[in-house]
C-alpha positions in Angstrom: 66.5 33.8 103.8 66.0 35.2 100.3 68.3 38.0 99.5 67.8 40.5 96.6 68.6 44.1 95.9 68.5 46.9 93.4 71.8 48.3 92.1 72.6 51.6 90.4 74.1 55.0 90.7 72.4 57.1 91.9 70.1 54.8 93.8 68.7 56.5 96.9 65.5 57.5 95.0 64.7 54.0 93.9 61.2 52.7 94.7 62.2 49.1 94.1 62.8 48.2 97.8 59.3 49.6 98.7 57.7 47.5 96.0 59.5 44.2 96.5 59.3 44.4 100.3 55.5 45.0 100.0 55.4 41.9 97.8 57.2 39.8 100.4 54.9 41.0 103.1 51.8 40.3 101.1 52.7 36.7 100.3 54.5 35.8 103.5 58.1 35.5 102.2 61.0 36.0 104.5 63.4 38.1 102.5 65.7 41.1 102.2 65.6 43.6 99.5 67.9 46.6 99.8 69.4 49.3 97.5 73.2 49.4 96.8 75.0 52.2 95.1 77.1 50.5 92.4 78.6 52.1 89.3 79.8 50.5 86.1 83.4 50.1 87.4 82.2 48.5 90.6 79.6 46.1 89.1 81.9 43.1 88.4 83.4 43.2 91.9 80.1 43.5 93.6 78.8 40.4 91.8 81.9 38.4 92.6 81.4 39.3 96.3 77.9 37.8 96.6 77.4 34.5 98.3 74.9 31.8 97.4 72.1 33.3 99.6 71.6 36.0 96.9 68.8 35.1 94.5 68.1 38.2 92.3 69.2 41.7 91.5 67.4 44.6 89.9 69.5 46.9 87.8 69.0 50.6 87.0 71.2 53.1 85.2 74.0 53.1 84.4 74.3 49.3 84.7 71.7 47.9 82.2 74.1 47.8 79.3 77.3 47.3 81.3 76.1 44.0 82.8 75.7 42.3 79.4 79.4 41.4 79.1 79.6 40.1 82.7 77.2 37.2 82.7 77.2 33.8 80.8 73.5 33.8 79.9 71.4 36.6 78.4 67.7 36.3 77.6 66.5 37.0 74.0 64.6 40.1 75.1 67.6 41.5 76.9 69.8 40.8 73.8 67.2 42.5 71.6 67.1 45.6 73.9 70.8 45.7 74.3 70.5 45.9 78.1 69.2 44.0 81.1 67.5 45.2 84.3 67.3 41.8 86.0 69.8 39.2 87.2 68.6 35.8 88.5 70.9 33.3 90.1 71.2 30.0 88.1 71.5 26.6 89.7 75.3 26.6 89.0 75.7 29.9 90.9 76.2 32.1 87.9 73.8 34.8 86.8 71.2 35.0 84.0 70.4 38.5 82.6 66.9 39.4 81.6 64.9 42.5 80.7 61.5 42.9 82.3 61.2 46.6 81.1 59.9 45.4 77.7 57.2 43.0 78.9 56.4 45.4 81.8 55.7 48.2 79.3 53.4 45.9 77.3 51.5 45.0 80.5 51.3 48.6 81.6 49.8 49.7 78.3 47.4 46.8 78.1 46.1 47.5 81.6 44.8 50.9 80.4 44.3 50.5 76.6 43.1 47.5 74.6 43.3 49.0 71.1 45.6 47.9 68.3 48.0 50.8 67.6 49.5 51.0 64.2 51.8 54.0 64.8 53.4 55.7 67.8 55.8 58.4 68.9 58.5 58.2 71.5 60.0 61.3 73.1 63.6 60.5 73.8 66.1 58.0 72.5 67.8 56.4 75.4 67.6 52.9 77.1 64.0 53.5 78.3 63.0 54.6 74.9 64.5 51.4 73.5 62.5 49.2 75.9 59.2 51.0 75.3 59.8 51.1 71.6 60.3 47.3 71.5 57.1 46.9 73.6 55.2 49.0 71.1 56.5 46.7 68.3 55.3 43.7 70.3 51.9 45.3 70.4 51.9 45.6 66.6 53.1 49.1 66.0 54.5 49.2 62.5 55.5 52.9 62.3 57.5 54.5 65.1 58.7 58.0 65.3 61.5 59.1 67.7 61.6 62.8 68.8 65.1 63.5 70.2 67.3 66.4 70.9 70.0 65.2 68.4 69.4 62.2 66.0 72.8 60.7 66.6 71.9 60.1 70.3 69.1 57.7 69.1 71.4 55.4 67.1 71.4 52.5 69.6 67.6 52.7 69.9 67.1 52.7 66.1 69.5 49.7 65.9 67.6 47.8 68.6 64.2 48.4 66.9 65.7 47.2 63.6 66.5 43.9 65.3 62.9 43.3 66.4 61.2 40.5 64.4 58.6 43.0 63.2 61.2 45.6 62.4 58.9 48.7 62.5 59.6 51.6 60.2 61.5 54.1 62.3 61.7 57.8 61.7 63.8 60.3 63.7 62.9 64.0 64.1 63.9 66.7 66.5 62.2 67.2 69.8 62.2 71.0 69.2 60.1 70.7 66.0 58.6 67.3 65.5 54.9 66.6 66.0 53.7 63.4 67.6 51.9 61.0 65.2 50.1 57.8 65.8 47.7 56.5 68.5 50.3 56.4 71.3 52.8 58.9 72.5 55.4 57.9 75.0 57.6 60.3 77.0 60.9 59.3 78.4 62.2 62.8 78.9 62.3 64.9 82.1 59.3 67.0 83.1 61.5 70.1 82.7 61.8 69.4 79.0 58.1 69.2 78.5 57.3 72.7 77.2 53.7 73.9 76.6 54.5 73.8 72.8 55.6 70.2 73.1 52.6 69.2 75.1 50.4 70.8 72.4 52.2 68.9 69.7 51.4 65.6 71.5 47.7 66.4 71.9 46.4 64.2 69.0 47.4 60.8 70.5 44.7 58.6 72.0 47.1 57.3 74.7 49.9 59.1 76.6 52.5 56.9 78.3 54.5 59.0 80.8 57.4 57.0 82.2 58.3 59.7 84.8 56.5 59.0 88.1 57.9 61.8 90.3 57.3 64.7 90.4 53.7 64.1 89.3 51.9 65.1 87.3 54.3 66.1 84.6 53.1 68.8 82.1 52.4 66.0 79.6 50.4 63.9 82.1 48.5 67.0 83.2 47.5 67.7 79.6 45.8 64.3 79.3 43.3 65.3 82.0 42.2 68.3 80.0 42.0 66.5 76.6 40.5 63.1 77.8 43.5 61.0 76.6 44.2 57.6 78.2 47.1 58.0 80.6 49.6 55.3 81.4 51.9 56.4 84.2 55.5 55.7 85.2 54.3 53.9 88.3 52.3 51.5 86.1 55.6 50.6 84.3 57.6 50.4 87.5 55.1 48.1 89.2 54.7 45.7 86.2 58.4 45.3 85.6 59.0 44.8 89.3 56.2 42.2 89.4 57.9 40.2 86.7 61.2 40.4 88.6 59.4 39.3 91.8 58.1 36.2 90.1 61.6 35.3 88.8 63.3 35.9 92.2 60.8 34.1 94.3 58.9 31.6 92.1 55.7 33.1 93.4 53.2 35.2 91.4 53.6 38.8 92.4 50.8 40.5 94.5 50.4 43.4 92.0 47.8 45.3 94.0 49.8 45.3 97.2 53.0 46.4 95.4 51.1 49.2 93.5 49.5 50.5 96.8 52.9 50.6 98.5 54.3 52.6 95.6 51.5 55.1 95.6 51.8 55.6 99.4 55.6 56.1 99.2 55.2 58.7 96.4 52.5 60.5 98.3 54.8 60.6 101.3 57.7 61.9 99.3 55.6 64.6 97.8 54.4 65.7 101.3 58.0 65.8 102.6 59.5 67.7 99.7 57.1 68.9 97.0 58.8 68.9 93.6 61.8 66.9 94.8 63.0 64.4 92.2 62.6 60.7 93.1 
Protein backbone atom coordinates (compact mmCIF):
# COMPACT_ATOMS: atom_id res chain seq x y z
CA UNK A 1 0.00 0.00 0.00
CA UNK A 2 1.18 3.50 -0.86
CA UNK A 3 2.11 5.48 2.24
CA UNK A 4 2.46 9.27 2.30
CA UNK A 5 1.99 12.05 4.83
CA UNK A 6 2.29 15.73 5.59
CA UNK A 7 4.75 16.87 8.26
CA UNK A 8 4.93 20.13 10.16
CA UNK A 9 4.41 21.89 13.46
CA UNK A 10 1.61 22.85 13.97
CA UNK A 11 -0.12 20.40 11.66
CA UNK A 12 -3.68 19.73 12.89
CA UNK A 13 -5.08 22.44 10.59
CA UNK A 14 -3.57 20.98 7.40
CA UNK A 15 -5.91 20.33 4.47
CA UNK A 16 -3.37 18.08 2.75
CA UNK A 17 -4.82 14.78 4.04
CA UNK A 18 -8.27 15.81 2.78
CA UNK A 19 -6.93 16.70 -0.68
CA UNK A 20 -4.68 13.67 -1.18
CA UNK A 21 -7.20 11.16 0.17
CA UNK A 22 -9.82 12.59 -2.18
CA UNK A 23 -7.35 12.13 -5.00
CA UNK A 24 -6.75 8.50 -4.04
CA UNK A 25 -10.47 7.81 -3.95
CA UNK A 26 -11.09 9.47 -7.31
CA UNK A 27 -8.50 7.40 -9.19
CA UNK A 28 -8.85 4.16 -7.22
CA UNK A 29 -5.49 4.12 -5.45
CA UNK A 30 -5.12 2.16 -2.21
CA UNK A 31 -3.07 4.48 -0.07
CA UNK A 32 -2.59 6.17 3.28
CA UNK A 33 -2.03 9.87 3.79
CA UNK A 34 -1.84 11.18 7.35
CA UNK A 35 -0.59 14.24 9.21
CA UNK A 36 2.34 14.00 11.62
CA UNK A 37 3.50 16.70 13.99
CA UNK A 38 7.24 16.99 13.42
CA UNK A 39 9.47 19.95 14.26
CA UNK A 40 12.92 20.85 12.94
CA UNK A 41 14.75 18.91 15.64
CA UNK A 42 12.71 15.77 15.01
CA UNK A 43 12.79 15.73 11.21
CA UNK A 44 16.00 13.74 10.68
CA UNK A 45 14.91 11.05 13.14
CA UNK A 46 11.45 10.81 11.59
CA UNK A 47 12.91 10.27 8.11
CA UNK A 48 15.33 7.64 9.38
CA UNK A 49 12.46 5.72 10.94
CA UNK A 50 10.45 5.29 7.73
CA UNK A 51 10.53 1.95 5.92
CA UNK A 52 10.41 1.33 2.18
CA UNK A 53 6.60 1.44 2.04
CA UNK A 54 6.78 5.24 2.29
CA UNK A 55 6.66 6.95 -1.09
CA UNK A 56 6.20 10.68 -0.49
CA UNK A 57 6.06 13.43 2.11
CA UNK A 58 4.58 16.91 2.04
CA UNK A 59 6.34 19.48 4.22
CA UNK A 60 4.95 22.61 5.77
CA UNK A 61 6.44 25.10 8.20
CA UNK A 62 8.93 25.02 9.84
CA UNK A 63 10.47 22.20 7.80
CA UNK A 64 10.80 23.61 4.29
CA UNK A 65 14.27 25.07 4.80
CA UNK A 66 15.45 22.60 7.46
CA UNK A 67 15.05 19.61 5.12
CA UNK A 68 17.50 20.94 2.54
CA UNK A 69 20.56 19.73 4.44
CA UNK A 70 19.12 16.28 5.14
CA UNK A 71 18.66 14.82 1.65
CA UNK A 72 21.14 13.88 -1.11
CA UNK A 73 19.21 15.36 -4.04
CA UNK A 74 17.51 18.75 -4.32
CA UNK A 75 15.64 19.93 -7.41
CA UNK A 76 16.66 23.15 -9.10
CA UNK A 77 13.43 24.93 -8.16
CA UNK A 78 13.84 23.94 -4.49
CA UNK A 79 17.44 25.14 -4.56
CA UNK A 80 16.32 28.41 -6.12
CA UNK A 81 13.60 28.90 -3.49
CA UNK A 82 15.87 27.89 -0.65
CA UNK A 83 13.26 25.45 0.60
CA UNK A 84 11.34 22.28 -0.27
CA UNK A 85 7.76 21.25 0.41
CA UNK A 86 8.01 17.80 -1.18
CA UNK A 87 10.07 14.65 -0.59
CA UNK A 88 9.88 11.73 -3.01
CA UNK A 89 11.50 8.35 -2.36
CA UNK A 90 14.21 7.49 -4.89
CA UNK A 91 14.93 3.98 -6.20
CA UNK A 92 17.88 3.63 -3.81
CA UNK A 93 15.66 4.41 -0.82
CA UNK A 94 16.93 7.94 -0.26
CA UNK A 95 14.85 11.10 -0.66
CA UNK A 96 14.69 13.78 -3.34
CA UNK A 97 13.54 17.24 -2.30
CA UNK A 98 11.38 19.35 -4.57
CA UNK A 99 9.26 22.50 -4.40
CA UNK A 100 5.76 22.41 -5.89
CA UNK A 101 4.80 25.75 -4.31
CA UNK A 102 6.45 27.68 -7.16
CA UNK A 103 4.86 25.85 -10.12
CA UNK A 104 1.66 25.53 -8.10
CA UNK A 105 1.49 29.32 -7.77
CA UNK A 106 2.08 29.70 -11.51
CA UNK A 107 -0.78 27.28 -12.24
CA UNK A 108 -3.09 28.98 -9.72
CA UNK A 109 -2.56 32.39 -11.32
CA UNK A 110 -2.86 31.08 -14.86
CA UNK A 111 -6.15 29.35 -14.05
CA UNK A 112 -7.71 32.76 -13.31
CA UNK A 113 -5.63 35.23 -15.32
CA UNK A 114 -4.03 34.95 -18.76
CA UNK A 115 -2.41 38.39 -18.95
CA UNK A 116 1.33 39.11 -19.09
CA UNK A 117 2.16 41.02 -15.89
CA UNK A 118 5.21 43.27 -16.01
CA UNK A 119 5.18 44.31 -12.35
CA UNK A 120 3.74 43.02 -9.10
CA UNK A 121 3.64 43.59 -5.35
CA UNK A 122 3.95 40.94 -2.64
CA UNK A 123 2.80 41.62 0.91
CA UNK A 124 5.17 39.80 3.26
CA UNK A 125 8.71 38.51 2.93
CA UNK A 126 8.77 34.93 4.23
CA UNK A 127 8.99 31.51 2.58
CA UNK A 128 5.59 31.77 0.89
CA UNK A 129 6.48 35.22 -0.45
CA UNK A 130 9.66 33.71 -1.88
CA UNK A 131 7.80 30.95 -3.72
CA UNK A 132 5.15 33.27 -5.12
CA UNK A 133 7.77 35.85 -6.06
CA UNK A 134 9.66 33.22 -8.04
CA UNK A 135 6.39 32.17 -9.70
CA UNK A 136 5.77 35.79 -10.72
CA UNK A 137 9.27 35.93 -12.22
CA UNK A 138 8.47 32.73 -14.14
CA UNK A 139 5.40 34.53 -15.52
CA UNK A 140 7.58 37.36 -16.80
CA UNK A 141 7.32 39.94 -14.01
CA UNK A 142 10.38 42.16 -14.26
CA UNK A 143 9.71 44.51 -11.34
CA UNK A 144 8.70 43.19 -7.96
CA UNK A 145 7.92 45.18 -4.83
CA UNK A 146 7.93 43.61 -1.37
CA UNK A 147 5.90 45.32 1.35
CA UNK A 148 7.13 44.06 4.73
CA UNK A 149 7.02 45.04 8.38
CA UNK A 150 10.82 45.36 8.51
CA UNK A 151 13.14 45.22 5.45
CA UNK A 152 15.72 42.96 7.09
CA UNK A 153 13.11 40.19 7.38
CA UNK A 154 12.90 40.02 3.59
CA UNK A 155 16.62 39.36 3.05
CA UNK A 156 16.27 35.67 2.15
CA UNK A 157 13.43 36.40 -0.26
CA UNK A 158 15.41 39.16 -1.97
CA UNK A 159 18.39 36.82 -2.30
CA UNK A 160 16.26 34.05 -3.81
CA UNK A 161 14.72 36.40 -6.37
CA UNK A 162 18.20 37.58 -7.34
CA UNK A 163 19.09 33.96 -8.14
CA UNK A 164 16.19 33.62 -10.61
CA UNK A 165 17.38 33.47 -14.25
CA UNK A 166 15.32 36.58 -15.03
CA UNK A 167 16.46 38.32 -11.81
CA UNK A 168 13.57 40.81 -11.50
CA UNK A 169 14.26 44.25 -10.10
CA UNK A 170 13.23 44.06 -6.44
CA UNK A 171 12.25 46.97 -4.25
CA UNK A 172 11.45 46.71 -0.54
CA UNK A 173 9.10 49.10 1.27
CA UNK A 174 7.23 49.06 4.55
CA UNK A 175 3.84 47.45 4.91
CA UNK A 176 2.67 50.44 6.92
CA UNK A 177 3.30 53.00 4.18
CA UNK A 178 3.94 51.30 0.83
CA UNK A 179 1.39 51.32 -1.99
CA UNK A 180 0.92 48.30 -4.23
CA UNK A 181 2.16 48.72 -7.79
CA UNK A 182 1.83 46.52 -10.86
CA UNK A 183 -0.86 44.30 -12.30
CA UNK A 184 -0.75 41.68 -9.52
CA UNK A 185 -0.77 42.00 -5.74
CA UNK A 186 -0.10 38.93 -3.61
CA UNK A 187 -0.83 38.75 0.10
CA UNK A 188 1.06 36.29 2.30
CA UNK A 189 0.16 38.10 5.54
CA UNK A 190 -2.55 37.16 8.08
CA UNK A 191 -6.06 38.51 7.71
CA UNK A 192 -5.64 40.42 10.97
CA UNK A 193 -2.86 42.50 9.39
CA UNK A 194 -5.04 43.58 6.46
CA UNK A 195 -6.23 47.00 7.61
CA UNK A 196 -8.77 49.03 5.63
CA UNK A 197 -5.95 51.42 4.71
CA UNK A 198 -3.81 48.58 3.35
CA UNK A 199 -6.73 47.17 1.34
CA UNK A 200 -7.25 50.62 -0.19
CA UNK A 201 -3.56 50.81 -1.10
CA UNK A 202 -3.91 47.53 -3.03
CA UNK A 203 -7.02 48.56 -4.98
CA UNK A 204 -5.21 49.43 -8.22
CA UNK A 205 -4.07 45.91 -9.14
CA UNK A 206 -5.91 43.89 -11.79
CA UNK A 207 -5.31 40.63 -9.89
CA UNK A 208 -5.32 39.89 -6.15
CA UNK A 209 -3.74 36.61 -5.04
CA UNK A 210 -4.69 35.88 -1.43
CA UNK A 211 -2.75 32.87 -0.14
CA UNK A 212 -4.76 32.62 3.09
CA UNK A 213 -7.71 30.22 2.66
CA UNK A 214 -9.26 30.24 6.15
CA UNK A 215 -10.90 32.30 7.53
CA UNK A 216 -12.48 33.40 4.26
CA UNK A 217 -12.88 35.90 2.86
CA UNK A 218 -10.03 37.98 4.21
CA UNK A 219 -10.44 41.79 4.05
CA UNK A 220 -8.28 41.86 0.91
CA UNK A 221 -10.30 39.12 -0.78
CA UNK A 222 -13.57 40.81 0.17
CA UNK A 223 -12.31 44.02 -1.39
CA UNK A 224 -11.95 42.36 -4.80
CA UNK A 225 -15.70 41.67 -4.93
CA UNK A 226 -16.38 45.37 -4.57
CA UNK A 227 -13.77 46.51 -7.09
CA UNK A 228 -14.09 43.80 -9.75
CA UNK A 229 -10.50 42.58 -9.45
CA UNK A 230 -9.61 39.03 -10.46
CA UNK A 231 -9.22 36.93 -7.29
CA UNK A 232 -6.86 33.96 -6.94
CA UNK A 233 -7.45 32.21 -3.61
CA UNK A 234 -5.29 30.28 -1.20
CA UNK A 235 -7.23 27.10 -1.92
CA UNK A 236 -6.26 27.49 -5.60
CA UNK A 237 -2.60 27.47 -4.59
CA UNK A 238 -3.03 24.62 -2.12
CA UNK A 239 -4.83 22.41 -4.63
CA UNK A 240 -2.38 23.01 -7.47
CA UNK A 241 0.74 22.38 -5.37
CA UNK A 242 -0.91 19.26 -3.91
CA UNK A 243 -1.82 18.03 -7.39
CA UNK A 244 1.82 18.28 -8.45
CA UNK A 245 2.85 16.33 -5.34
CA UNK A 246 0.15 13.73 -6.00
CA UNK A 247 1.55 13.07 -9.47
CA UNK A 248 5.07 12.62 -8.10
CA UNK A 249 3.93 10.34 -5.26
CA UNK A 250 1.65 8.12 -7.36
CA UNK A 251 2.78 8.41 -10.98
CA UNK A 252 -0.84 9.25 -11.85
CA UNK A 253 -2.23 12.58 -13.03
CA UNK A 254 -4.03 14.27 -10.16
CA UNK A 255 -7.86 14.54 -10.27
CA UNK A 256 -7.83 18.31 -9.72
CA UNK A 257 -11.61 18.77 -9.64
CA UNK A 258 -12.15 16.08 -7.01
CA UNK A 259 -9.35 17.42 -4.83
CA UNK A 260 -10.65 20.99 -5.05
CA UNK A 261 -14.21 19.90 -4.22
CA UNK A 262 -12.97 18.02 -1.15
CA UNK A 263 -11.06 21.11 0.00
CA UNK A 264 -14.07 23.36 -0.46
CA UNK A 265 -16.32 20.99 1.47
CA UNK A 266 -13.85 20.69 4.34
CA UNK A 267 -13.42 24.45 4.63
CA UNK A 268 -17.19 24.92 4.62
CA UNK A 269 -17.49 22.33 7.39
CA UNK A 270 -14.80 24.02 9.46
CA UNK A 271 -16.49 27.38 9.12
CA UNK A 272 -19.81 25.87 10.20
CA UNK A 273 -18.22 24.22 13.25
CA UNK A 274 -16.24 27.25 14.44
CA UNK A 275 -16.71 30.47 12.48
CA UNK A 276 -13.51 32.49 12.36
CA UNK A 277 -11.36 29.65 13.69
CA UNK A 278 -7.96 29.58 11.98
CA UNK A 279 -7.26 26.54 9.83
